[in-house]
C-alpha positions as CSV (number, residue, x, y, z in Angstrom):
1,M,0.0,0.0,0.0
2,R,1.1,3.6,-0.5
3,K,-0.3,6.9,0.6
4,I,-1.2,9.6,-1.9
5,T,-2.3,13.2,-1.0
6,L,-4.8,14.4,-3.6
7,K,-4.1,17.9,-5.0
8,D,-7.2,18.3,-7.2
9,G,-10.7,17.1,-7.8
10,P,-13.5,16.6,-5.3
11,L,-11.2,15.0,-2.7
12,K,-8.6,17.8,-2.8
13,G,-6.5,17.8,0.3
14,K,-7.4,14.3,1.4
15,T,-5.0,11.4,1.8
16,V,-5.9,8.0,0.4
17,L,-4.3,4.5,0.5
18,V,-3.9,2.7,-2.8
19,H,-2.4,-0.7,-3.7
20,E,1.0,-0.6,-5.4
21,T,-0.5,-2.0,-8.7
22,Q,-3.6,0.2,-8.7
23,T,-3.7,2.6,-11.7
24,S,-7.0,4.4,-11.0
25,F,-10.0,4.7,-8.6
26,T,-13.4,6.4,-8.5
27,T,-15.3,8.3,-5.9
28,H,-19.0,8.8,-5.2
29,A,-18.2,12.6,-4.5
30,A,-18.4,13.4,-8.3
31,P,-18.5,11.6,-11.6
32,G,-15.0,10.8,-12.8
33,R,-11.9,9.1,-11.7
34,Y,-8.4,9.6,-10.3
35,D,-5.6,8.2,-12.5
36,I,-2.6,7.2,-10.4
37,G,0.9,7.9,-11.6
38,D,4.4,8.1,-10.2
39,K,3.9,11.7,-9.0
40,G,0.4,11.2,-7.4
41,A,-3.1,11.1,-8.7
42,K,-4.8,13.3,-11.4
43,W,-8.5,13.9,-11.4
44,T,-10.3,13.2,-14.7
45,P,-14.0,14.3,-14.8
46,A,-16.4,12.0,-16.6
47,A,-17.3,12.8,-20.2
48,K,-20.8,14.2,-20.6
49,S,-23.0,11.9,-22.6
50,A,-25.1,13.0,-25.5
51,A,-28.3,12.5,-23.4
52,N,-27.3,15.3,-21.0
């Protein structure tokens, strides 16, 4: 496990624990996902569908 402090997105300022092999995770706080890289996690909002 490794700790990542989130610098953007709906969980900005929070620290999360992720598995070493994990590449992304989602949250119920907002539609989208955090992509995990070597320097931390980057927020990617969900694409809006044509129905919206």
